[in-house]
BATI-126160 format. One record per residue (C-alpha): x, y, z. Coordinates in steps of 0.05 Angstrom, whole numbers, plus 32768, in hexadecimal, padded with zeros to 4 digits. Each point is the difference from the previous one (the first is absolute). Example, Ala and Ser with C-alpha at 12.3 -4.5 7.8 and 13.67 -1.06 7.14 Angstrom:
REM residues 2
   px   py   pz
 80F6 7FA6 809C
 801B 8045 7FF3
***
This chain:
REM residues 199
   px   py   pz
 7DD4 7FE1 8315
 7FEF 803D 7FF7
 7FC8 8021 7FE0
 8038 8028 7FD4
 8021 7FC4 7FF2
 7FC6 7FDC 7FE7
 7FE9 803C 7FD7
 8044 7FFD 7FDC
 8003 7FC1 7FF3
 7FB6 7FF6 7FE1
 801A 8040 7FD7
 803E 7FDB 7FE7
 7FDD 7FC0 7FF1
 7FC5 8024 7FDD
 7FCD 7FE4 8036
 7FD0 8039 7FFF
 7FB6 7FF5 801A
 7FD0 7FEC 7FCD
 7FB5 800B 8008
 7FD4 7FC8 7FE4
 7FBF 8027 7FE1
 7FD9 7FE7 7FE6
 8003 7FD1 8046
 7FFC 7FB6 8002
 7FB8 7FE8 7FFB
 7FDD 7FCD 8027
 7FB7 7FE0 8006
 7FEF 7FF0 8045
 7FE8 7FB5 8008
 800C 7FEA 804A
 8044 800E 800D
 8013 8045 8017
 8046 8001 7FF7
 8026 800F 7FB8
 803E 8000 7FE9
 801B 8034 7FDC
 8029 7FF9 7FC3
 803A 801F 8015
 802C 7FE6 803A
 801E 803F 801B
 7FC7 8029 8010
 800E 8047 8021
 7FB9 8022 800E
 7FBF 7FF8 7FF1
 7FEC 803B 7FD7
 7FB2 7FEA 8000
 7FD0 7FCC 8007
 7FC3 8000 7FDA
 7FC1 7FD6 8007
 7FCD 8001 7FBF
 8024 8043 7FEF
 7FF8 801C 8047
 8034 8018 8031
 8005 7FC3 8035
 8027 800C 8040
 8001 7FBC 8028
 8040 7FD3 7FF0
 803F 7FF4 8016
 8043 7FF5 7FDC
 802E 7FC5 8017
 8041 7FF9 7FC0
 7FD7 7FFD 7FC5
 7FC1 7FDF 801D
 7FC1 8033 800C
 7FCD 7FE7 802D
 7FBB 802C 7FF1
 7FC4 7FF9 802C
 7FB7 8010 7FF4
 7FF8 7FE4 7FC3
 7FC6 7FDD 7FDB
 8005 7FC9 7FD4
 800A 8011 7FB9
 8021 8040 8010
 8035 8021 7FD2
 803C 8014 802A
 8033 802D 7FE0
 8045 800A 8022
 802C 8040 7FEA
 804A 7FFA 801F
 804C 8013 8000
 8031 7FCC 7FFF
 804F 7FFE 7FEC
 8026 7FCB 7FDF
 8026 7FEC 8037
 7FE7 7FFB 804E
 8027 8025 803B
 8013 7FC1 800F
 8022 7FEC 7FCC
 8024 8045 7FFB
 8015 7FF0 8051
 801E 7FB9 7FF0
 802E 8029 7FC7
 8007 803B 802D
 8022 7FCB 8033
 802E 7FE2 7FCE
 8015 803E 7FEB
 8019 8017 8048
 8020 7FBB 8009
 8025 8011 7FBE
 8014 8041 801B
 8018 7FE9 803F
 8029 7FC3 7FDF
 8021 802D 7FCE
 8019 802C 803A
 7FD6 803A 7FEB
 7FD8 8009 803F
 7FDC 7FD3 802E
 7FB7 8018 800D
 7FD8 7FE2 803D
 7FAA 8001 7FF1
 7FE3 8004 8046
 7FD7 7FBB 8013
 7FC0 802B 8011
 8000 8034 7FD0
 8026 7FF9 7FBC
 7FF9 8043 7FEB
 8037 800E 803D
 8040 7FF1 7FE1
 804B 800D 8021
 8020 8024 7FE7
 7FD6 802A 7FE3
 7FFF 7FFD 7FB2
 801C 8040 7FE2
 7FE1 8015 7FC2
 8039 7FE2 7FD7
 7FF7 7FC0 802D
 7FB1 8007 7FEC
 800C 8003 7FB2
 803E 7FC8 8006
 7FCE 7FCF 801A
 7FC7 8013 7FDB
 8031 7FF8 7FC8
 8016 7FB6 800E
 7FBE 7FF2 8014
 7FE8 800B 7FBB
 803E 7FE1 7FEA
 7FF0 7FBC 8020
 7FB7 8006 7FE5
 800A 800C 7FBC
 804D 7FF7 7FE5
 7FEE 8004 7FBC
 7FF7 804A 8006
 802F 802E 7FF2
 7FEA 803F 8016
 7FD8 8009 804A
 7FDF 8040 8006
 8000 8008 804E
 7FDE 8046 8006
 7FF0 803B 7FD6
 804C 8016 8006
 802B 7FC6 8005
 8006 7FBF 7FD7
 802F 7FCC 7FF9
 8012 7FEF 7FB8
 8033 7FC1 7FEA
 8026 801A 7FC5
 8031 7FDA 7FC9
 8011 7FBF 8020
 7FDD 800B 803C
 7FB5 7FF6 7FD9
 8009 7FB9 7FED
 802D 7FF0 8041
 7FE4 7FC8 8028
 7FDE 8010 803E
 803E 7FF6 8034
 8028 802E 7FD2
 7FCD 8033 8005
 7FF0 7FFA 804E
 8051 8008 800B
 8007 803C 7FCE
 7FC7 8023 8029
 801F 7FF3 8047
 8049 8019 7FE2
 7FD8 803F 7FDE
 7FE4 800D 804C
 803C 7FF6 801F
 802B 802E 7FCB
 7FCB 8038 8008
 8005 800C 804B
 7FBD 800B 8008
 7FF2 802F 7FC9
 7FD5 7FE0 7FCC
 8009 8026 7FC1
 8049 800C 8009
 8012 7FC3 7FED
 8045 8002 7FCD
 7FE8 7FBF 7FD9
 803B 800A 7FCA
 802D 7FD4 8035
 7FC3 7FCB 7FFE
 8001 7FFC 7FB2
 7FB6 8021 8008
 7FE8 7FC0 8017
 7FD6 8014 8039
 7FEB 804B 7FFB
 7FD6 802A 8035
 7FD9 803E 7FDA
 7FE2 8035 801E
 7FC7 8026 7FD6
***
């Protein structure tokens, strides 16, 4: 999965990077491994021991190992996190590629060694479609998916309350009908169910 697709997916499901500040606070007793309160830690912004910056630590998932502590030290950890892990996005991404192939849109193959290499290389339109499909799989109850500052997918009329399966069918049909030009889809022939808008 490319960084661009990942960015569009996170944008569509409103999974922006959050900052935990003030951070998680721990008192060191004997175990120098601390479990942070969020699962999908993106980055450690700061580790403070007794209010002073501390730089000897390692992160493994949401478990932080801090070295050089003395019993009674107060450790504060400021970090960024997302609601969904990259692994979760990756699972939905592969599911979306399977659906696109199964529905006859296109078959994309992801390199076994480097998952950012996809053949054939997705066009800009394909990238939007993949991101919209992943967002739909993750959050089918939402009727508008904003993929970037200029592209969004909105289900209107009967489409806004339709099943996930129906929305998937309409999304792929819209992409096929557009012949690769998002924003120029004539949705009047589709009863306004899947409308791709550009701002």
